[in-house]
Residue, then its C-alpha position, 0 to 999 in steps of 0.5 A: m176321068a182325068p187325062k193321062i199326061h205325057l210330058v216331053r222336054h224339047a229337043q236341043g236348041y242352039h242355047n243348049l250348046s253353050t252358056a254364051n248362047h243364052d243371050m240368043p233370043d228365042p232360039s230354034l232347034t239345032p240339026l241334032g235337035e231336029s234329029q232328036c225329034r225324028h228319033l222321038a217320033q219313032l220311039f214314042p209308044y203312045h202315038s195312037d193314043i194321043d188326042l191333044l198336043v200342047a206346047s209352050p209358045i217358045r219356038r223350040t217347043l213348038y217345033t219339037a211338037i211339030r217334028a216329033f208328032p207328025a202322025e197326030l198332025e196328019k190326023g188333023m190335030k193342031v198344037i195348042a200353044l199354052p203360055e203358062i208352060q213357058e221356061t222359067s228364066d228371063l234370059p233371052c233364050d228363055t223369053g218368047s217372041d211377041v205373039a204377032i211374030l209367032r202368028d206370022e212365023f207359024a201361019d202355015k203350020p198346024v199351031d193354035l196360038d189363041l191362048v197366047v196373049k199379048g205380054w206373055d213374053s214380058k217376064a213380069g207379073k204373072w209371067a215373072a221368073t220368080s219361084t212364086a210366079i212359076e209355081n202359080r203358072a204350073r198350078e194353072a197349067r195342071v188344073w187346065l190339063r186336068g179339066r180337059a176332056e181328052e184322055n191322052i195329052a202330049v205336052v212339050t215344055h222346058g227342062g226347068f219348068l218340068h220340075f215345077l209342073t211335076e213337083d219332082w226335083t229328083d236329079s235337077r242338077r243332072f244337066e244344065g238347069t234340069g234333070w230332063a234330057n232333050c226329048e225325054y218323055r215321062s207319063y203322069r196321072f193326076s191325084d185321085d183326090a177330087l178336092d186337090t186344088n193343086a192338081s198334083m201329078i203322079e208319075t205312072a209306075e211304067s214310066r218310072a220303071r222305064r227310067r229308074g228301075t225299082e228305085k223308091p220314090l222320094t218322101k214328101t220331105e225329101r222332095i221339099e228339100l230338093k226343091e229348095t236346093a234347086i231353086k237356090t242353085w238356079t237363082n244363084a246361076g241367074y235362071q230365076q229371079a230372086e223374090g221381090k226383084v221383079 
């Protein structure tokens, strides 16, 4: 059976304080962000179930995973850094650090960087900030997660990317470039369709009820319309590259 996925947006980073801070390269967590991690560590109800931790290799997501899941790390788990789930834009704040820098910074921390290849931070080719490239990376990530043998996986990633990963564009303008609050978590199952090469994810009823009550999910047409509107808005705001301008 495919694993259950618990998706988490990272805690507050310095780039979240103002748009001027978007020029900060690979910023870390603010003091409030550190506090948010401690709160999530206490609030998250599935610690005893988690058997794999995954995070984007960007510093704020790695540190969120380390700070918010101490119980899992105490069991000997490491945070697997997965470059496909990096943030969507090519702004300095959303561009990761060279893998050599990460290896030096996290040498004494429980982080596995084996999947982080040279050039992952290039924002070119596979790693480009276009909707097509991001959608392909999101699909790769879903397929990789679906194929894991673990039963419950916690994944720490970014507000913009989470919309591509879940293909859910509801409230995508609620915050700056996302509908997810810092340290918000939601839980998902994969589609039961064995022939689904897209590895579609469906939010669990419990997760959806926790944040949306009895509100009905959007139709496929409504989701597509929301996606198109969000991508256009993000492109105009500079959070994504226009197609053909890579």
